[in-house]
Short mmCIF file of the C-alpha atoms (twelve columns), coordinates in Angstrom:
data_MODEL
# 
_entry.id   MODEL 
# 
loop_
_atom_site.group_PDB 
_atom_site.id 
_atom_site.type_symbol 
_atom_site.label_atom_id 
_atom_site.label_alt_id 
_atom_site.label_comp_id 
_atom_site.label_asym_id 
_atom_site.label_seq_id 
_atom_site.Cartn_x 
_atom_site.Cartn_y 
_atom_site.Cartn_z 
_atom_site.pdbx_PDB_model_num 
ATOM 1   C CA . UNK A 1   16.380 -107.941 -21.338 1 
ATOM 2   C CA . UNK A 2   15.652 -106.328 -24.702 1 
ATOM 3   C CA . UNK A 3   18.417 -104.295 -26.306 1 
ATOM 4   C CA . UNK A 4   17.788 -101.371 -28.632 1 
ATOM 5   C CA . UNK A 5   17.582 -102.446 -32.225 1 
ATOM 6   C CA . UNK A 6   19.480 -100.430 -34.832 1 
ATOM 7   C CA . UNK A 7   18.679 -99.950  -38.507 1 
ATOM 8   C CA . UNK A 8   20.824 -98.367  -41.191 1 
ATOM 9   C CA . UNK A 9   18.579 -96.568  -43.677 1 
ATOM 10  C CA . UNK A 10  20.177 -95.768  -47.046 1 
ATOM 11  C CA . UNK A 11  18.172 -93.117  -48.878 1 
ATOM 12  C CA . UNK A 12  18.520 -92.354  -52.571 1 
ATOM 13  C CA . UNK A 13  16.671 -89.148  -53.377 1 
ATOM 14  C CA . UNK A 14  16.206 -86.960  -56.410 1 
ATOM 15  C CA . UNK A 15  18.870 -84.277  -56.627 1 
ATOM 16  C CA . UNK A 16  17.732 -80.880  -55.443 1 
ATOM 17  C CA . UNK A 17  14.935 -82.351  -53.296 1 
ATOM 18  C CA . UNK A 18  16.694 -82.152  -49.927 1 
ATOM 19  C CA . UNK A 19  14.204 -79.617  -48.515 1 
ATOM 20  C CA . UNK A 20  11.241 -81.849  -49.372 1 
ATOM 21  C CA . UNK A 21  13.007 -84.845  -47.849 1 
ATOM 22  C CA . UNK A 22  13.622 -82.895  -44.642 1 
ATOM 23  C CA . UNK A 23  9.966  -81.867  -44.566 1 
ATOM 24  C CA . UNK A 24  8.967  -85.538  -44.763 1 
ATOM 25  C CA . UNK A 25  11.472 -86.433  -42.025 1 
ATOM 26  C CA . UNK A 26  10.005 -83.734  -39.754 1 
ATOM 27  C CA . UNK A 27  6.523  -85.175  -40.283 1 
ATOM 28  C CA . UNK A 28  7.528  -88.820  -39.775 1 
ATOM 29  C CA . UNK A 29  9.676  -88.210  -36.659 1 
ATOM 30  C CA . UNK A 30  6.724  -88.137  -34.194 1 
ATOM 31  C CA . UNK A 31  5.395  -91.400  -35.664 1 
ATOM 32  C CA . UNK A 32  8.810  -93.010  -35.234 1 
ATOM 33  C CA . UNK A 33  8.981  -91.753  -31.640 1 
ATOM 34  C CA . UNK A 34  5.467  -93.015  -30.888 1 
ATOM 35  C CA . UNK A 35  6.807  -96.537  -31.466 1 
ATOM 36  C CA . UNK A 36  9.935  -96.101  -29.333 1 
ATOM 37  C CA . UNK A 37  12.108 -95.092  -32.290 1 
ATOM 38  C CA . UNK A 38  14.606 -92.300  -32.621 1 
ATOM 39  C CA . UNK A 39  17.045 -90.875  -35.113 1 
ATOM 40  C CA . UNK A 40  20.552 -91.589  -33.827 1 
ATOM 41  C CA . UNK A 41  22.472 -90.002  -36.719 1 
ATOM 42  C CA . UNK A 42  21.810 -88.512  -40.132 1 
ATOM 43  C CA . UNK A 43  24.860 -88.640  -42.360 1 
ATOM 44  C CA . UNK A 44  25.587 -87.333  -45.841 1 
ATOM 45  C CA . UNK A 45  28.429 -89.059  -47.678 1 
ATOM 46  C CA . UNK A 46  31.128 -86.807  -49.122 1 
ATOM 47  C CA . UNK A 47  31.523 -86.162  -52.855 1 
ATOM 48  C CA . UNK A 48  33.920 -89.071  -53.426 1 
ATOM 49  C CA . UNK A 49  31.734 -91.589  -51.592 1 
ATOM 50  C CA . UNK A 50  30.192 -94.487  -53.462 1 
ATOM 51  C CA . UNK A 51  26.755 -93.138  -54.334 1 
ATOM 52  C CA . UNK A 52  25.307 -96.622  -54.078 1 
ATOM 53  C CA . UNK A 53  25.162 -95.803  -50.371 1 
ATOM 54  C CA . UNK A 54  22.570 -93.129  -51.034 1 
ATOM 55  C CA . UNK A 55  22.690 -89.381  -50.548 1 
ATOM 56  C CA . UNK A 56  21.587 -89.696  -46.927 1 
ATOM 57  C CA . UNK A 57  22.271 -92.379  -44.389 1 
ATOM 58  C CA . UNK A 58  20.168 -92.560  -41.262 1 
ATOM 59  C CA . UNK A 59  20.881 -94.629  -38.213 1 
ATOM 60  C CA . UNK A 60  17.592 -95.151  -36.403 1 
ATOM 61  C CA . UNK A 61  16.883 -97.269  -33.386 1 
ATOM 62  C CA . UNK A 62  13.878 -98.758  -31.656 1 
ATOM 63  C CA . UNK A 63  13.475 -100.074 -28.129 1 
ATOM 64  C CA . UNK A 64  12.854 -103.522 -29.656 1 
ATOM 65  C CA . UNK A 65  12.018 -105.234 -32.956 1 
ATOM 66  C CA . UNK A 66  8.293  -104.943 -32.230 1 
ATOM 67  C CA . UNK A 67  8.673  -101.146 -32.289 1 
ATOM 68  C CA . UNK A 68  10.075 -101.255 -35.825 1 
ATOM 69  C CA . UNK A 69  7.298  -103.637 -36.864 1 
ATOM 70  C CA . UNK A 70  4.617  -101.370 -35.362 1 
ATOM 71  C CA . UNK A 71  6.152  -98.265  -36.983 1 
ATOM 72  C CA . UNK A 72  6.316  -99.964  -40.378 1 
ATOM 73  C CA . UNK A 73  2.649  -100.967 -40.145 1 
ATOM 74  C CA . UNK A 74  1.308  -97.746  -38.658 1 
ATOM 75  C CA . UNK A 75  -1.346 -96.177  -40.942 1 
ATOM 76  C CA . UNK A 76  0.282  -92.756  -40.396 1 
ATOM 77  C CA . UNK A 77  3.576  -94.122  -41.744 1 
ATOM 78  C CA . UNK A 78  1.800  -95.253  -44.914 1 
ATOM 79  C CA . UNK A 79  -0.101 -91.967  -45.270 1 
ATOM 80  C CA . UNK A 80  3.048  -89.856  -44.835 1 
ATOM 81  C CA . UNK A 81  4.953  -91.887  -47.434 1 
ATOM 82  C CA . UNK A 82  2.985  -89.913  -50.024 1 
ATOM 83  C CA . UNK A 83  5.174  -86.933  -49.077 1 
ATOM 84  C CA . UNK A 84  8.176  -88.880  -50.398 1 
ATOM 85  C CA . UNK A 85  6.729  -89.314  -53.889 1 
ATOM 86  C CA . UNK A 86  8.966  -87.657  -56.450 1 
ATOM 87  C CA . UNK A 87  11.634 -87.179  -53.777 1 
ATOM 88  C CA . UNK A 88  12.816 -90.580  -52.587 1 
ATOM 89  C CA . UNK A 89  13.843 -92.914  -55.379 1 
ATOM 90  C CA . UNK A 90  14.918 -95.882  -53.264 1 
ATOM 91  C CA . UNK A 91  15.323 -96.847  -49.613 1 
ATOM 92  C CA . UNK A 92  17.323 -99.782  -48.299 1 
ATOM 93  C CA . UNK A 93  17.059 -100.782 -44.649 1 
ATOM 94  C CA . UNK A 94  19.647 -102.967 -42.953 1 
ATOM 95  C CA . UNK A 95  19.194 -104.290 -39.415 1 
ATOM 96  C CA . UNK A 96  22.608 -103.830 -37.767 1 
ATOM 97  C CA . UNK A 97  24.153 -104.780 -34.445 1 
ATOM 98  C CA . UNK A 98  25.528 -102.257 -32.016 1 
ATOM 99  C CA . UNK A 99  28.957 -103.318 -30.812 1 
ATOM 100 C CA . UNK A 100 30.034 -101.283 -27.760 1 
ATOM 101 C CA . UNK A 101 33.609 -100.138 -28.388 1 
ATOM 102 C CA . UNK A 102 34.814 -100.896 -24.874 1 
ATOM 103 C CA . UNK A 103 33.766 -104.524 -25.359 1 
ATOM 104 C CA . UNK A 104 34.918 -104.750 -28.973 1 
ATOM 105 C CA . UNK A 105 38.428 -103.537 -28.162 1 
ATOM 106 C CA . UNK A 106 38.677 -105.182 -24.746 1 
ATOM 107 C CA . UNK A 107 41.854 -107.246 -24.273 1 
ATOM 108 C CA . UNK A 108 41.310 -110.968 -24.736 1 
ATOM 109 C CA . UNK A 109 42.746 -113.632 -22.549 1 
# 
């Protein structure tokens, strides 16, 4: 059985460009969904956070790793990346594991 695959996306964007970033995100969302992906959370670190994390942190998931691969290689993904020019300075993507809390904190023994 395949489990959903989770990716932490750390986005560094030019200050004052939040509206343009959101416009890009609105355009890319249907492409993500077409490949079984979805936005789980969009987070903005507080003012004392380490800015090496980025100004936005997205948790996205896909039904499987093939979905992420297909999304990354979709021609629409590449075309829409032009909307990020001058807005997104750097993106880091980290494949992360989902650890269900009830299992993580379950008593041992």
